N, C-alpha and C positions, 0 to 999 in steps of 0.2 A: 555201733552195734555189736551185739553180741552172737556168737557162732549159731547158737540154735536160731535166733532171729534171722540171720541171714537165710540159712539154710530153709527155715519155713517160709519166709516171704519168697525166694526164688522156685520155691515149689509150687507157691501159688502164681507167681508171675508166669512161669515157662509156658503153658498152653497160649497164651495172648500175647507175649513178650514182642513179637516181631511185629505186630500189627497195632501195637500201642506205644510203649514207650520205644521201641525201637526205630518207628517213624519219626517220632519228635527228633530222636538224635542221629538222624540221618544225615545231616549236612556235617557235623564235627567228625563224626565216622569216616565220611568221604575225605575230608580235610586231613586227617590223621593217615589214613590208608595211602592217599595220593604222595604224600610226603615218604612215608615207609618205602612207596614204589620206585622212590627215586634213588635208594640207596640200592646195596647188594649184599648179599649174605645170608645169615641166620637172622630170623625175626622169631621173638617169643610174646605172644599177645597173652597178657595177664589178664584174665576175667573174659575168656573170648564168649562165654554164653552161649546163646543159640547159633553162634556162629555167623553171625549177620556181615560180619565183614570178610568171611573167608573166600568169598568168590570174586571180590576185588582185587586181592593180592595178585601181583603179577606173576608169571611162572618162573621168573628167573630166581626167587626167591625161596629160603627154605623155613616154612613157618612152622612153630609149634605154637599148641595152644593149652591153658589151663583153666579150669575152673573150680570153684567149690560147690556147685551144686551138679549132681550126677543127672538131674533132670534135663537142664540146661544141656549138659553133654550129649545126651542122648541124641537131641535136635541137631546139635552140630556135627554129630557124626553121620547121621542121616543123610545131612546136606552133602558132607564129603564123599560119601559112598554114591549118592544117587547121582552127582553132578561129575563125579572122577576128579576130584581136586587133588592131582597128584603133588603139587607144592606144598599141602600140608602133609607134613610128615608123622606127626604125634598130635594127639588130643588125652589129656589125662585129668585126673581128679586131682585135685593138690591146693592145699592151703596156703595163700598167697604171702604169709607171715614167714613160712618156712618153706620156700622153694627146693624143691629135691633136684637142682642143678649145679655142677661145680661152679665156682667161679670164673667168670670171663666166658662164659658160655655160648653169647649170643652177640650180633654185630647191633642189633637194633630191638629194645625192649620197648613195648607200646601198653597202655593201660587206657581205656577209653570208658568213662562214665564208670569208673571202680572206685577210686580212691574215697568217695564219699560213701561207700556202702559196706566198706570192711571194717572189722575191729583193728585196732592199732594200724593207722595208714603210714605214720612216720616208719614203722617197721616194715609195712611192705614196699614203701618207696626205698628205703634202704637195701632190701633184698634185690629190688629192680636192678639197683645200681650194682649191687654185687654180681650178677650174672650177666650184667654189662659189659664187654670188650672194653678196656681202657682205649680210649679215642672214639669210640660207639655212641649212641645217641640213646637216652630216655624220652618217650614222647607219652606224653597225658593229655587227656582230654577230659573236661570235667565241669561240674558246676559248684560256685565258690560263692560264699557269703559276700554280699553289696552292704556297705556301712549306710547309706541313704537311699530315699525313695521307697515308692509302694512296695518294690520287690521285696525289699530289706524287712519291709515290716510283715509281709505273707512269709517270708522265710523263717523269720522267728516264730510266728504263729504254728508252723507246721513242724517244728524244731521237735517239741515233745512226741510226736507220731512218726518218728524215724524206725522204731522197731515194726511198725504196722505198713508203712509206704514203702519201706527197703531203702532208703536213701536220706542222710542227713542235709536237710534244706539249709541248715545254717553254717556249713562245714566253712572253716577258716583257710584260705590258700596258704597260709604259712605253714601249716601242718605238713605240705609236702615240699618245701623250701628247705628243710634244714640239713638235707644231707651235704656232708662236706664233700662228697665226691661227684655232685652234679652241680654243674652252673648253667642257669638259664641263658639260652642264647636267642630265643624266640618266643615272645608272648602276645597273643591277639585273642580277640573276641569272638563269639560265633552266635549266629542266629539259632532260634528266633528271640529277639528283644535282647541280644547280646547277653544270654541267659548261661551260655557257657564258655569256656577257656581253652584255650590249645596253647601248650607249654612243649618246647623243645628242650632238651636239656643234654648238654656235653658232659659225657663221662670222663673225669680226669685220669691219669694215669696212677694217681696216689693209691695207697690199700686203706681199708677199713681201719 
């Protein structure tokens, strides 16, 4: 997807995101946050959106969130202020392809329902690995294309509408697995209909 298409799409989605797509993706979000809560230290949520996950992080964590959409971030900031979420240290507008953080800044980096909606997803995953500390973990939840079945047919049918609906229905999982710094340590499917996938990746001690 092109940056302007992403911006336009999420400007359109922002007012209704929590009640629509946010509701559909609740199971995966809870699965990812539950795992992140089992860890300690600093967390970067890439594509924090309207802040749907922010209330679920445990207070022992130090959470930073970034998003490309100012409209989404405005809703996230309202949640943080209204609910007094002191574990949320910062929410910043940022392009995930060029994260404005030093190398090895975070113990855990998480991206939920992001990689299939951004331009240059390989570059985004490489940036997530760069800012994750060696020995840390990258957690990804997303939709990946199927090879067979009715859903695979629907995915291909909706693929040309990516810039309209705001995500790539036929996104290939291989596009997020090519970073040499990351090794998959867990992979499982999530409801509804095993439509989404939970990935946990270990960040090696190597350099990019």
